[in-house]
Backbone and ligand atoms as CSV (ligand in chain L), in Angstrom:
chain,resi,resn,atom,element,x,y,z
A,1,MET,N,N,78.160,-38.713,-44.054
A,1,MET,CA,C,77.111,-38.777,-45.069
A,1,MET,C,C,77.631,-38.233,-46.401
A,2,ARG,N,N,77.409,-39.002,-47.475
A,2,ARG,CA,C,77.780,-38.526,-48.805
A,2,ARG,C,C,76.570,-37.804,-49.392
A,3,ILE,N,N,76.780,-36.571,-49.832
A,3,ILE,CA,C,75.680,-35.794,-50.419
A,3,ILE,C,C,75.960,-35.608,-51.900
A,4,SER,N,N,74.980,-35.940,-52.741
A,4,SER,CA,C,75.195,-35.803,-54.183
A,4,SER,C,C,73.977,-35.186,-54.878
A,5,LEU,N,N,74.180,-34.817,-56.132
A,5,LEU,CA,C,73.127,-34.209,-56.948
A,5,LEU,C,C,72.824,-35.090,-58.139
A,6,VAL,N,N,71.559,-35.193,-58.470
A,6,VAL,CA,C,71.130,-35.944,-59.657
A,6,VAL,C,C,70.152,-35.059,-60.398
A,7,GLN,N,N,70.296,-34.960,-61.726
A,7,GLN,CA,C,69.227,-34.301,-62.463
A,7,GLN,C,C,68.301,-35.373,-63.005
A,8,GLY,N,N,67.009,-35.266,-62.701
A,8,GLY,CA,C,66.083,-36.273,-63.197
A,8,GLY,C,C,64.814,-36.335,-62.369
A,9,ASP,N,N,64.183,-37.504,-62.476
A,9,ASP,CA,C,62.871,-37.725,-61.886
A,9,ASP,C,C,63.035,-38.557,-60.609
A,10,ILE,N,N,62.576,-38.030,-59.513
A,10,ILE,CA,C,62.795,-38.693,-58.218
A,10,ILE,C,C,62.080,-40.053,-58.155
A,11,THR,N,N,61.038,-40.215,-58.960
A,11,THR,CA,C,60.287,-41.483,-58.909
A,11,THR,C,C,61.091,-42.640,-59.499
A,12,GLU,N,N,62.206,-42.342,-60.140
A,12,GLU,CA,C,63.041,-43.401,-60.727
A,12,GLU,C,C,64.256,-43.742,-59.855
A,13,GLN,N,N,64.349,-43.130,-58.698
A,13,GLN,CA,C,65.538,-43.330,-57.858
A,13,GLN,C,C,65.449,-44.627,-57.053
A,14,PRO,N,N,66.418,-45.533,-57.217
A,14,PRO,CA,C,66.423,-46.755,-56.428
A,14,PRO,C,C,67.094,-46.521,-55.073
A,15,VAL,N,N,66.359,-45.897,-54.185
A,15,VAL,CA,C,66.893,-45.567,-52.857
A,15,VAL,C,C,65.966,-46.166,-51.794
A,16,ASP,N,N,66.391,-46.160,-50.557
A,16,ASP,CA,C,65.513,-46.677,-49.504
A,16,ASP,C,C,64.280,-45.782,-49.343
A,17,ALA,N,N,64.473,-44.456,-49.386
A,17,ALA,CA,C,63.335,-43.557,-49.209
A,17,ALA,C,C,63.411,-42.377,-50.164
A,18,VAL,N,N,62.278,-42.042,-50.770
A,18,VAL,CA,C,62.175,-40.787,-51.501
A,18,VAL,C,C,61.313,-39.845,-50.680
A,19,VAL,N,N,61.712,-38.594,-50.648
A,19,VAL,CA,C,60.957,-37.589,-49.910
A,19,VAL,C,C,59.957,-36.940,-50.874
A,20,ASN,N,N,58.735,-36.776,-50.406
A,20,ASN,CA,C,57.675,-36.145,-51.194
A,20,ASN,C,C,57.413,-34.746,-50.667
A,21,ALA,N,N,57.373,-33.768,-51.589
A,21,ALA,CA,C,56.948,-32.399,-51.238
A,21,ALA,C,C,55.432,-32.380,-51.267
A,22,ALA,N,N,54.835,-32.797,-50.165
A,22,ALA,CA,C,53.380,-32.984,-50.096
A,22,ALA,C,C,52.689,-31.701,-49.649
A,23,ASN,N,N,51.388,-31.797,-49.442
A,23,ASN,CA,C,50.665,-30.714,-48.744
A,23,ASN,C,C,50.030,-31.338,-47.519
A,24,SER,N,N,49.498,-30.488,-46.633
A,24,SER,CA,C,49.113,-31.014,-45.325
A,24,SER,C,C,47.938,-31.984,-45.409
A,25,SER,N,N,47.197,-31.975,-46.494
A,25,SER,CA,C,46.077,-32.934,-46.615
A,25,SER,C,C,46.571,-34.362,-46.767
A,26,LEU,N,N,47.779,-34.520,-47.261
A,26,LEU,CA,C,48.369,-35.851,-47.572
A,26,LEU,C,C,47.574,-36.596,-48.654
A,27,LEU,N,N,46.732,-35.895,-49.373
A,27,LEU,CA,C,45.881,-36.580,-50.341
A,27,LEU,C,C,46.341,-36.383,-51.777
A,28,GLY,N,N,47.566,-35.937,-51.949
A,28,GLY,CA,C,48.122,-35.790,-53.295
A,28,GLY,C,C,47.944,-34.386,-53.822
A,29,GLY,N,N,48.515,-34.163,-54.998
A,29,GLY,CA,C,48.481,-32.826,-55.603
A,29,GLY,C,C,49.240,-32.868,-56.910
A,30,GLY,N,N,49.821,-31.730,-57.283
A,30,GLY,CA,C,50.579,-31.660,-58.533
A,30,GLY,C,C,52.061,-31.876,-58.271
A,31,GLY,N,N,52.883,-31.424,-59.194
A,31,GLY,CA,C,54.336,-31.452,-59.033
A,31,GLY,C,C,54.865,-32.834,-58.683
A,32,VAL,N,N,55.850,-32.856,-57.788
A,32,VAL,CA,C,56.483,-34.125,-57.421
A,32,VAL,C,C,55.495,-35.037,-56.666
A,33,ASP,N,N,54.593,-34.440,-55.923
A,33,ASP,CA,C,53.555,-35.178,-55.201
A,33,ASP,C,C,52.701,-35.977,-56.200
A,34,GLY,N,N,52.250,-35.299,-57.254
A,34,GLY,CA,C,51.446,-35.970,-58.283
A,34,GLY,C,C,52.223,-37.101,-58.920
A,35,ALA,N,N,53.510,-36.848,-59.223
A,35,ALA,CA,C,54.337,-37.864,-59.894
A,35,ALA,C,C,54.523,-39.086,-58.986
A,36,ILE,N,N,54.752,-38.865,-57.713
A,36,ILE,CA,C,54.972,-39.988,-56.772
A,36,ILE,C,C,53.716,-40.842,-56.654
A,37,HIS,N,N,52.561,-40.205,-56.516
A,37,HIS,CA,C,51.320,-40.996,-56.408
A,37,HIS,C,C,50.990,-41.700,-57.721
A,38,ARG,N,N,51.245,-41.038,-58.830
A,38,ARG,CA,C,50.975,-41.653,-60.146
A,38,ARG,C,C,51.829,-42.905,-60.362
A,39,ARG,N,N,53.128,-42.725,-60.125
A,39,ARG,CA,C,54.052,-43.847,-60.392
A,39,ARG,C,C,54.011,-44.902,-59.289
A,40,GLY,N,N,53.727,-44.480,-58.072
A,40,GLY,CA,C,53.735,-45.414,-56.949
A,40,GLY,C,C,52.448,-46.213,-56.804
A,41,GLY,N,N,51.361,-45.666,-57.370
A,41,GLY,CA,C,50.091,-46.379,-57.334
A,41,GLY,C,C,49.285,-46.127,-56.068
A,42,PRO,N,N,48.085,-46.726,-55.994
A,42,PRO,CA,C,47.098,-46.383,-54.978
A,42,PRO,C,C,47.446,-46.805,-53.553
A,43,GLU,N,N,48.408,-47.705,-53.400
A,43,GLU,CA,C,48.789,-48.132,-52.042
A,43,GLU,C,C,49.261,-46.954,-51.190
A,44,ILE,N,N,49.942,-45.996,-51.835
A,44,ILE,CA,C,50.480,-44.845,-51.092
A,44,ILE,C,C,49.320,-43.994,-50.553
A,45,LEU,N,N,48.349,-43.713,-51.436
A,45,LEU,CA,C,47.201,-42.902,-51.010
A,45,LEU,C,C,46.390,-43.616,-49.932
A,46,ASP,N,N,46.245,-44.918,-50.056
A,46,ASP,CA,C,45.518,-45.684,-49.032
A,46,ASP,C,C,46.168,-45.487,-47.662
A,47,GLU,N,N,47.509,-45.561,-47.652
A,47,GLU,CA,C,48.200,-45.411,-46.365
A,47,GLU,C,C,48.124,-43.978,-45.868
A,48,CYS,N,N,48.171,-43.010,-46.782
A,48,CYS,CA,C,48.014,-41.605,-46.373
A,48,CYS,C,C,46.640,-41.379,-45.755
A,49,ARG,N,N,45.617,-41.983,-46.345
A,49,ARG,CA,C,44.256,-41.838,-45.793
A,49,ARG,C,C,44.189,-42.431,-44.386
A,50,ARG,N,N,44.836,-43.576,-44.197
A,50,ARG,CA,C,44.824,-44.193,-42.867
A,50,ARG,C,C,45.560,-43.303,-41.849
A,51,LEU,N,N,46.674,-42.707,-42.296
A,51,LEU,CA,C,47.416,-41.815,-41.398
A,51,LEU,C,C,46.584,-40.603,-41.015
A,52,ARG,N,N,45.847,-40.068,-41.986
A,52,ARG,CA,C,44.965,-38.931,-41.688
A,52,ARG,C,C,43.945,-39.326,-40.632
A,53,ALA,N,N,43.361,-40.496,-40.827
A,53,ALA,CA,C,42.317,-40.938,-39.892
A,53,ALA,C,C,42.887,-41.177,-38.499
A,54,SER,N,N,44.111,-41.718,-38.425
A,54,SER,CA,C,44.648,-42.108,-37.105
A,54,SER,C,C,45.398,-40.977,-36.414
A,55,HIS,N,N,46.102,-40.126,-37.170
A,55,HIS,CA,C,46.985,-39.152,-36.535
A,55,HIS,C,C,46.816,-37.712,-37.012
A,56,TYR,N,N,46.448,-37.528,-38.269
A,56,TYR,CA,C,46.553,-36.187,-38.856
A,56,TYR,C,C,45.221,-35.703,-39.415
A,57,GLY,N,N,44.188,-35.828,-38.582
A,57,GLY,CA,C,42.876,-35.353,-38.990
A,57,GLY,C,C,42.897,-33.892,-39.382
A,58,GLY,N,N,43.723,-33.117,-38.659
A,58,GLY,CA,C,43.839,-31.678,-38.956
A,58,GLY,C,C,44.902,-31.398,-40.002
A,59,GLY,N,N,45.454,-32.440,-40.589
A,59,GLY,CA,C,46.497,-32.263,-41.596
A,59,GLY,C,C,47.883,-32.427,-40.977
A,60,LEU,N,N,48.859,-32.792,-41.822
A,60,LEU,CA,C,50.246,-32.873,-41.356
A,60,LEU,C,C,50.792,-31.442,-41.304
A,61,PRO,N,N,51.256,-30.988,-40.113
A,61,PRO,CA,C,51.717,-29.608,-40.010
A,61,PRO,C,C,52.937,-29.320,-40.899
A,62,THR,N,N,53.047,-28.096,-41.345
A,62,THR,CA,C,54.202,-27.661,-42.122
A,62,THR,C,C,55.482,-27.937,-41.340
A,63,GLY,N,N,56.493,-28.477,-42.050
A,63,GLY,CA,C,57.786,-28.742,-41.415
A,63,GLY,C,C,57.899,-30.131,-40.810
A,64,GLN,N,N,56.791,-30.878,-40.758
A,64,GLN,CA,C,56.848,-32.241,-40.224
A,64,GLN,C,C,56.961,-33.270,-41.350
A,65,ALA,N,N,57.208,-34.530,-40.980
A,65,ALA,CA,C,57.407,-35.582,-41.977
A,65,ALA,C,C,56.855,-36.892,-41.452
A,66,VAL,N,N,56.334,-37.706,-42.381
A,66,VAL,CA,C,55.773,-39.008,-42.004
A,66,VAL,C,C,55.999,-39.979,-43.168
A,67,ALA,N,N,56.224,-41.251,-42.828
A,67,ALA,CA,C,56.549,-42.241,-43.863
A,67,ALA,C,C,55.362,-43.126,-44.215
A,68,THR,N,N,55.301,-43.517,-45.487
A,68,THR,CA,C,54.390,-44.565,-45.947
A,68,THR,C,C,55.186,-45.524,-46.831
A,69,THR,N,N,54.517,-46.582,-47.243
A,69,THR,CA,C,55.057,-47.458,-48.280
A,69,THR,C,C,55.366,-46.617,-49.535
A,70,ALA,N,N,56.200,-47.177,-50.404
A,70,ALA,CA,C,56.460,-46.514,-51.693
A,70,ALA,C,C,55.699,-47.197,-52.828
A,71,GLY,N,N,54.802,-48.123,-52.500
A,71,GLY,CA,C,54.007,-48.779,-53.527
A,71,GLY,C,C,54.885,-49.386,-54.605
A,72,ARG,N,N,54.629,-49.003,-55.840
A,72,ARG,CA,C,55.359,-49.591,-56.979
A,72,ARG,C,C,56.633,-48.825,-57.350
A,73,LEU,N,N,56.982,-47.820,-56.584
A,73,LEU,CA,C,58.242,-47.090,-56.864
A,73,LEU,C,C,59.426,-48.014,-56.575
A,74,PRO,N,N,60.573,-47.744,-57.192
A,74,PRO,CA,C,61.765,-48.552,-56.884
A,74,PRO,C,C,62.435,-48.114,-55.574
A,75,ALA,N,N,61.643,-47.674,-54.633
A,75,ALA,CA,C,62.113,-47.282,-53.301
A,75,ALA,C,C,61.293,-48.086,-52.306
A,76,ARG,N,N,61.713,-48.084,-51.050
A,76,ARG,CA,C,60.937,-48.833,-50.049
A,76,ARG,C,C,59.918,-47.957,-49.339
A,77,TRP,N,N,60.292,-46.704,-49.149
A,77,TRP,CA,C,59.462,-45.795,-48.368
A,77,TRP,C,C,59.291,-44.471,-49.106
A,78,VAL,N,N,58.163,-43.821,-48.853
A,78,VAL,CA,C,58.030,-42.398,-49.200
A,78,VAL,C,C,57.929,-41.653,-47.877
A,79,ILE,N,N,58.760,-40.641,-47.717
A,79,ILE,CA,C,58.660,-39.776,-46.548
A,79,ILE,C,C,57.994,-38.491,-47.014
A,80,HIS,N,N,56.773,-38.256,-46.547
A,80,HIS,CA,C,56.004,-37.083,-46.958
A,80,HIS,C,C,56.327,-35.940,-46.010
A,81,THR,N,N,56.688,-34.814,-46.571
A,81,THR,CA,C,56.909,-33.628,-45.738
A,81,THR,C,C,56.170,-32.467,-46.363
A,82,VAL,N,N,55.798,-31.505,-45.536
A,82,VAL,CA,C,55.034,-30.356,-46.028
A,82,VAL,C,C,55.891,-29.104,-45.922
A,83,GLY,N,N,56.302,-28.585,-47.064
A,83,GLY,CA,C,57.084,-27.357,-47.079
A,83,GLY,C,C,56.184,-26.142,-46.875
A,84,PRO,N,N,56.806,-25.032,-46.470
A,84,PRO,CA,C,56.052,-23.781,-46.349
A,84,PRO,C,C,55.849,-23.141,-47.729
A,85,VAL,N,N,54.708,-22.468,-47.891
A,85,VAL,CA,C,54.511,-21.616,-49.067
A,85,VAL,C,C,55.458,-20.429,-48.908
A,86,TYR,N,N,56.149,-20.047,-49.966
A,86,TYR,CA,C,57.082,-18.929,-49.875
A,86,TYR,C,C,56.344,-17.631,-49.563
A,87,SER,N,N,56.951,-16.832,-48.684
A,87,SER,CA,C,56.410,-15.504,-48.400
A,87,SER,C,C,57.532,-14.488,-48.487
A,88,ALA,N,N,57.309,-13.415,-49.211
A,88,ALA,CA,C,58.330,-12.365,-49.310
A,88,ALA,C,C,58.346,-11.522,-48.036
A,89,SER,N,N,57.256,-11.541,-47.278
A,89,SER,CA,C,57.158,-10.650,-46.114
A,89,SER,C,C,57.464,-11.355,-44.795
A,90,GLU,N,N,57.499,-12.674,-44.796
A,90,GLU,CA,C,57.738,-13.417,-43.556
A,90,GLU,C,C,58.813,-14.466,-43.823
A,91,ASP,N,N,59.783,-14.553,-42.929
A,91,ASP,CA,C,60.865,-15.524,-43.110
A,91,ASP,C,C,60.420,-16.904,-42.621
A,92,ARG,N,N,60.220,-17.809,-43.553
A,92,ARG,CA,C,59.768,-19.164,-43.203
A,92,ARG,C,C,60.877,-20.198,-43.393
A,93,SER,N,N,62.130,-19.718,-43.400
A,93,SER,CA,C,63.275,-20.607,-43.636
A,93,SER,C,C,63.340,-21.739,-42.617
A,94,ASP,N,N,63.008,-21.438,-41.349
A,94,ASP,CA,C,63.078,-22.483,-40.316
A,94,ASP,C,C,62.130,-23.628,-40.618
A,95,GLN,N,N,60.974,-23.281,-41.165
A,95,GLN,CA,C,60.012,-24.337,-41.514
A,95,GLN,C,C,60.543,-25.192,-42.648
A,96,LEU,N,N,61.208,-24.546,-43.610
A,96,LEU,CA,C,61.770,-25.317,-44.727
A,96,LEU,C,C,62.920,-26.202,-44.232
A,97,ALA,N,N,63.776,-25.658,-43.385
A,97,ALA,CA,C,64.870,-26.457,-42.813
A,97,ALA,C,C,64.299,-27.636,-42.034
A,98,SER,N,N,63.202,-27.413,-41.321
A,98,SER,CA,C,62.586,-28.466,-40.527
A,98,SER,C,C,62.147,-29.648,-41.401
A,99,CYS,N,N,61.717,-29.360,-42.636
A,99,CYS,CA,C,61.321,-30.466,-43.550
A,99,CYS,C,C,62.480,-31.444,-43.726
A,100,TYR,N,N,63.679,-30.913,-43.925
A,100,TYR,CA,C,64.855,-31.774,-44.149
A,100,TYR,C,C,65.284,-32.473,-42.864
A,101,ARG,N,N,65.277,-31.719,-41.759
A,101,ARG,CA,C,65.654,-32.319,-40.460
A,101,ARG,C,C,64.681,-33.439,-40.079
A,102,GLU,N,N,63.395,-33.164,-40.208
A,102,GLU,CA,C,62.385,-34.161,-39.813
A,102,GLU,C,C,62.404,-35.372,-40.740
A,103,SER,N,N,62.664,-35.142,-42.027
A,103,SER,CA,C,62.765,-36.272,-42.956
A,103,SER,C,C,63.931,-37.168,-42.573
A,104,LEU,N,N,65.047,-36.575,-42.192
A,104,LEU,CA,C,66.209,-37.369,-41.767
A,104,LEU,C,C,65.930,-38.081,-40.436
A,105,ARG,N,N,65.169,-37.429,-39.572
A,105,ARG,CA,C,64.818,-38.075,-38.300
A,105,ARG,C,C,63.952,-39.315,-38.560
A,106,VAL,N,N,62.973,-39.180,-39.445
A,106,VAL,CA,C,62.121,-40.334,-39.805
A,106,VAL,C,C,62.981,-41.406,-40.476
A,107,ALA,N,N,63.902,-40.997,-41.340
A,107,ALA,CA,C,64.796,-41.945,-42.009
A,107,ALA,C,C,65.603,-42.728,-40.980
A,108,ASP,N,N,66.107,-42.050,-39.972
A,108,ASP,CA,C,66.863,-42.741,-38.922
A,108,ASP,C,C,65.983,-43.707,-38.139
A,109,GLU,N,N,64.749,-43.300,-37.892
A,109,GLU,CA,C,63.805,-44.210,-37.206
A,109,GLU,C,C,63.595,-45.483,-38.008
A,110,LEU,N,N,63.563,-45.335,-39.344
A,110,LEU,CA,C,63.369,-46.503,-40.217
A,110,LEU,C,C,64.656,-47.287,-40.418
A,111,GLY,N,N,65.767,-46.701,-40.011
A,111,GLY,CA,C,67.057,-47.373,-40.139
A,111,GLY,C,C,67.563,-47.438,-41.562
A,112,ILE,N,N,67.246,-46.429,-42.358
A,112,ILE,CA,C,67.600,-46.520,-43.782
A,112,ILE,C,C,68.980,-45.927,-44.078
A,113,GLU,N,N,69.480,-46.294,-45.261
A,113,GLU,CA,C,70.847,-45.961,-45.660
A,113,GLU,C,C,70.858,-44.849,-46.745
A,114,SER,N,N,69.852,-44.856,-47.613
A,114,SER,CA,C,69.874,-43.888,-48.732
A,114,SER,C,C,68.541,-43.158,-48.855
A,115,ILE,N,N,68.641,-41.869,-49.201
A,115,ILE,CA,C,67.438,-41.029,-49.263
A,115,ILE,C,C,67.582,-40.060,-50.441
A,116,ALA,N,N,66.462,-39.787,-51.116
A,116,ALA,CA,C,66.448,-38.811,-52.221
A,116,ALA,C,C,65.476,-37.698,-51.886
A,117,PHE,N,N,65.973,-36.467,-51.965
A,117,PHE,CA,C,65.132,-35.300,-51.681
A,117,PHE,C,C,64.825,-34.531,-52.970
A,118,PRO,N,N,63.614,-34.029,-53.127
A,118,PRO,CA,C,63.361,-33.016,-54.163
A,118,PRO,C,C,63.660,-31.646,-53.556
A,119,ALA,N,N,63.546,-30.608,-54.384
A,119,ALA,CA,C,63.712,-29.234,-53.881
A,119,ALA,C,C,62.376,-28.799,-53.281
A,120,VAL,N,N,62.190,-29.159,-52.009
A,120,VAL,CA,C,60.918,-28.900,-51.329
A,120,VAL,C,C,60.585,-27.396,-51.401
A,121,SER,N,N,59.355,-27.083,-51.701
A,121,SER,CA,C,58.793,-25.717,-51.767
A,121,SER,C,C,59.250,-24.901,-52.980
A,122,ALA,N,N,60.141,-25.464,-53.805
A,122,ALA,CA,C,60.703,-24.645,-54.906
A,122,ALA,C,C,59.875,-24.720,-56.183
A,123,GLY,N,N,58.688,-25.346,-56.136
A,123,GLY,CA,C,57.827,-25.411,-57.316
A,123,GLY,C,C,56.566,-24.594,-57.072
A,124,ILE,N,N,55.463,-25.318,-56.918
A,124,ILE,CA,C,54.152,-24.682,-56.738
A,124,ILE,C,C,54.158,-23.743,-55.518
A,125,TYR,N,N,54.918,-24.050,-54.490
A,125,TYR,CA,C,54.964,-23.219,-53.286
A,125,TYR,C,C,55.863,-21.996,-53.427
A,126,GLY,N,N,56.502,-21.834,-54.579
A,126,GLY,CA,C,57.043,-20.536,-54.981
A,126,GLY,C,C,58.368,-20.089,-54.392
A,127,TRP,N,N,59.103,-21.003,-53.736
A,127,TRP,CA,C,60.346,-20.571,-53.092
A,127,TRP,C,C,61.422,-20.326,-54.157
A,128,PRO,N,N,62.130,-19.177,-54.108
A,128,PRO,CA,C,63.220,-18.952,-55.058
A,128,PRO,C,C,64.261,-20.076,-54.925
A,129,VAL,N,N,64.607,-20.681,-56.065
A,129,VAL,CA,C,65.333,-21.944,-55.993
A,129,VAL,C,C,66.744,-21.800,-55.391
A,130,GLU,N,N,67.379,-20.639,-55.590
A,130,GLU,CA,C,68.734,-20.462,-55.027
A,130,GLU,C,C,68.654,-20.521,-53.492
A,131,ASP,N,N,67.652,-19.874,-52.935
A,131,ASP,CA,C,67.491,-19.846,-51.495
A,131,ASP,C,C,67.035,-21.216,-50.969
A,132,ALA,N,N,66.151,-21.842,-51.726
A,132,ALA,CA,C,65.696,-23.193,-51.331
A,132,ALA,C,C,66.882,-24.161,-51.315
A,133,ALA,N,N,67.787,-24.014,-52.277
A,133,ALA,CA,C,68.962,-24.881,-52.367
A,133,ALA,C,C,69.902,-24.637,-51.178
A,134,ARG,N,N,70.098,-23.383,-50.829
A,134,ARG,CA,C,70.981,-23.035,-49.710
A,134,ARG,C,C,70.459,-23.657,-48.406
A,135,ILE,N,N,69.165,-23.545,-48.197
A,135,ILE,CA,C,68.566,-24.095,-46.968
A,135,ILE,C,C,68.634,-25.628,-46.990
A,136,ALA,N,N,68.330,-26.215,-48.150
A,136,ALA,CA,C,68.305,-27.678,-48.267
A,136,ALA,C,C,69.695,-28.262,-47.989
A,137,VAL,N,N,70.693,-27.765,-48.697
A,137,VAL,CA,C,72.045,-28.325,-48.564
A,137,VAL,C,C,72.604,-28.017,-47.175
A,138,GLY,N,N,72.419,-26.801,-46.718
A,138,GLY,CA,C,72.932,-26.414,-45.398
A,138,GLY,C,C,72.339,-27.261,-44.290
A,139,THR,N,N,71.043,-27.532,-44.380
A,139,THR,CA,C,70.377,-28.292,-43.323
A,139,THR,C,C,70.802,-29.763,-43.356
A,140,VAL,N,N,70.836,-30.350,-44.547
A,140,VAL,CA,C,71.211,-31.773,-44.624
A,140,VAL,C,C,72.666,-31.951,-44.167
A,141,ARG,N,N,73.527,-31.014,-44.563
A,141,ARG,CA,C,74.934,-31.096,-44.143
A,141,ARG,C,C,75.102,-31.018,-42.630
A,142,SER,N,N,74.258,-30.225,-41.988
A,142,SER,CA,C,74.492,-29.964,-40.565
A,142,SER,C,C,73.618,-30.831,-39.646
A,143,THR,N,N,72.821,-31.730,-40.224
A,143,THR,CA,C,71.960,-32.570,-39.395
A,143,THR,C,C,72.616,-33.923,-39.157
A,144,PRO,N,N,72.885,-34.270,-37.898
A,144,PRO,CA,C,73.469,-35.584,-37.621
A,144,PRO,C,C,72.478,-36.680,-37.989
A,145,SER,N,N,72.951,-37.706,-38.694
A,145,SER,CA,C,72.062,-38.781,-39.144
A,145,SER,C,C,72.890,-40.014,-39.470
A,146,LYS,N,N,72.235,-41.157,-39.434
A,146,LYS,CA,C,72.908,-42.404,-39.806
A,146,LYS,C,C,72.787,-42.712,-41.299
A,147,VAL,N,N,72.046,-41.870,-42.031
A,147,VAL,CA,C,71.923,-42.050,-43.481
A,147,VAL,C,C,73.298,-41.846,-44.128
A,148,GLY,N,N,73.691,-42.770,-45.019
A,148,GLY,CA,C,75.017,-42.675,-45.638
A,148,GLY,C,C,75.009,-41.995,-46.983
A,149,ASP,N,N,73.868,-42.020,-47.674
A,149,ASP,CA,C,73.771,-41.532,-49.054
A,149,ASP,C,C,72.533,-40.637,-49.140
A,150,ALA,N,N,72.762,-39.330,-49.238
A,150,ALA,CA,C,71.656,-38.369,-49.413
A,150,ALA,C,C,71.811,-37.720,-50.777
A,151,ARG,N,N,70.761,-37.816,-51.591
A,151,ARG,CA,C,70.795,-37.227,-52.937
A,151,ARG,C,C,69.725,-36.166,-53.072
A,152,PHE,N,N,70.064,-35.092,-53.740
A,152,PHE,CA,C,69.056,-34.132,-54.152
A,152,PHE,C,C,68.764,-34.425,-55.612
A,153,VAL,N,N,67.506,-34.706,-55.910
A,153,VAL,CA,C,67.126,-35.041,-57.278
A,153,VAL,C,C,66.360,-33.856,-57.857
A,154,LEU,N,N,66.997,-33.186,-58.798
A,154,LEU,CA,C,66.476,-31.929,-59.329
A,154,LEU,C,C,65.902,-32.163,-60.712
A,155,PHE,N,N,64.686,-31.721,-60.872
A,155,PHE,CA,C,63.922,-32.014,-62.082
A,155,PHE,C,C,64.315,-31.116,-63.240
A,156,THR,N,N,64.654,-29.886,-62.944
A,156,THR,CA,C,64.927,-28.920,-64.020
A,156,THR,C,C,66.408,-28.541,-64.014
A,157,PRO,N,N,66.936,-28.171,-65.193
A,157,PRO,CA,C,68.332,-27.733,-65.256
A,157,PRO,C,C,68.595,-26.527,-64.340
A,158,ASP,N,N,67.620,-25.633,-64.205
A,158,ASP,CA,C,67.806,-24.462,-63.339
A,158,ASP,C,C,67.979,-24.868,-61.881
A,159,ALA,N,N,67.158,-25.803,-61.436
A,159,ALA,CA,C,67.274,-26.254,-60.048
A,159,ALA,C,C,68.602,-26.981,-59.843
A,160,TYR,N,N,68.973,-27.789,-60.816
A,160,TYR,CA,C,70.261,-28.493,-60.702
A,160,TYR,C,C,71.408,-27.496,-60.588
A,161,ALA,N,N,71.391,-26.464,-61.438
A,161,ALA,CA,C,72.456,-25.456,-61.419
A,161,ALA,C,C,72.501,-24.736,-60.078
A,162,ALA,N,N,71.326,-24.433,-59.523
A,162,ALA,CA,C,71.288,-23.727,-58.241
A,162,ALA,C,C,71.899,-24.595,-57.132
A,163,PHE,N,N,71.562,-25.869,-57.109
A,163,PHE,CA,C,72.113,-26.773,-56.093
A,163,PHE,C,C,73.607,-26.973,-56.301
A,164,GLU,N,N,74.017,-27.007,-57.561
A,164,GLU,CA,C,75.443,-27.199,-57.847
A,164,GLU,C,C,76.267,-26.027,-57.310
A,165,GLN,N,N,75.753,-24.815,-57.469
A,165,GLN,CA,C,76.421,-23.621,-56.929
A,165,GLN,C,C,76.610,-23.744,-55.426
A,166,VAL,N,N,75.533,-24.150,-54.748
A,166,VAL,CA,C,75.542,-24.188,-53.281
A,166,VAL,C,C,76.437,-25.302,-52.760
A,167,ILE,N,N,76.420,-26.435,-53.422
A,167,ILE,CA,C,77.127,-27.603,-52.901
A,167,ILE,C,C,78.642,-27.417,-52.976
A,168,ARG,N,N,79.069,-26.536,-53.886
A,168,ARG,CA,C,80.509,-26.248,-54.006
A,168,ARG,C,C,81.047,-25.465,-52.804
A,169,LEU,N,N,80.141,-24.743,-52.129
A,169,LEU,CA,C,80.602,-23.837,-51.067
A,169,LEU,C,C,81.033,-24.614,-49.823
L,1,AR6,N1,N,61.151,-35.480,-59.531
L,1,AR6,C1,C,61.920,-34.559,-58.897
L,1,AR6,N2,N,61.545,-33.273,-58.764
L,1,AR6,C2,C,60.347,-32.909,-59.282
L,1,AR6,C3,C,59.494,-33.808,-59.941
L,1,AR6,C4,C,59.946,-35.152,-60.063
L,1,AR6,N3,N,59.207,-36.089,-60.672
L,1,AR6,N4,N,58.387,-33.115,-60.335
L,1,AR6,C5,C,58.547,-31.845,-59.937
L,1,AR6,N5,N,59.734,-31.702,-59.310
L,1,AR6,P1,P,56.547,-29.023,-56.274
L,1,AR6,P2,P,56.253,-27.595,-53.708
L,1,AR6,C6,C,60.368,-30.505,-58.709
L,1,AR6,O1,O,55.640,-28.054,-56.957
L,1,AR6,O2,O,56.783,-26.354,-54.320
L,1,AR6,C7,C,51.843,-30.158,-54.835
L,1,AR6,O3,O,50.603,-29.897,-55.452
L,1,AR6,C8,C,59.868,-29.148,-59.133
L,1,AR6,O4,O,60.449,-28.770,-60.384
L,1,AR6,O5,O,56.396,-30.465,-56.588
L,1,AR6,O6,O,56.778,-28.017,-52.373
L,1,AR6,C9,C,51.721,-30.580,-53.384
L,1,AR6,O7,O,50.561,-31.373,-53.202
L,1,AR6,C10,C,60.381,-28.291,-57.982
L,1,AR6,O8,O,61.750,-27.933,-58.170
L,1,AR6,O9,O,56.426,-28.903,-54.656
L,1,AR6,C11,C,51.587,-29.269,-52.683
L,1,AR6,O10,O,50.276,-28.769,-52.754
L,1,AR6,C12,C,60.317,-29.240,-56.772
L,1,AR6,O11,O,60.120,-30.543,-57.323
L,1,AR6,C13,C,52.512,-28.363,-53.487
L,1,AR6,O12,O,52.566,-28.923,-54.794
L,1,AR6,C14,C,59.159,-28.953,-55.836
L,1,AR6,O13,O,58.037,-28.544,-56.597
L,1,AR6,C15,C,53.915,-28.357,-52.927
L,1,AR6,O14,O,54.691,-27.423,-53.621
């Protein structure tokens, strides 16, 4: 698997799947979630609503991932995953790692070749970006998958710099 970094907006990535840092309601929100629904259009929310009704009435659990159409995005699929809210008193790293592992598992189920990840939990959910980057890169590197092209798409220069530090190691 080739792992690369891009600074920019994940909604512009022409990849098979973009990963969304969603919340368990699957009904949208701010940050990258808001951007994906805005740019992708209502088809994504329609499918999220159907998934809630059929499988996730209680919400998509933290650390899990599920795919929908990508609507009008230049991608084929959106893989929604729910990161943990950062806690200084409890180590939730396994849940964050699970987001990346489960997204890759769903990607393999779909048979896709390229995937773009945001820095899950590193925005509204408050995860320190250096630590989020270490978990993200470490997990994607160590997870066996048939995906050939995995990109981390970082919105801010700070997030890009943090991922760049980690990826060199
Ligand atoms: N492309 C790539 N990265 C982005 C974009 C974008 N268009 N927009 C923001 N980011 P966040 P979380 C970065 O807050 O911390 C939502 O309300 C952002 O700079 O989107 O997992 C959900 O519904 C940060 O580095 O996700 C949940 O309620 C990273 O994406 C909650 O926020 C993640 O920030 C999830 O919080």
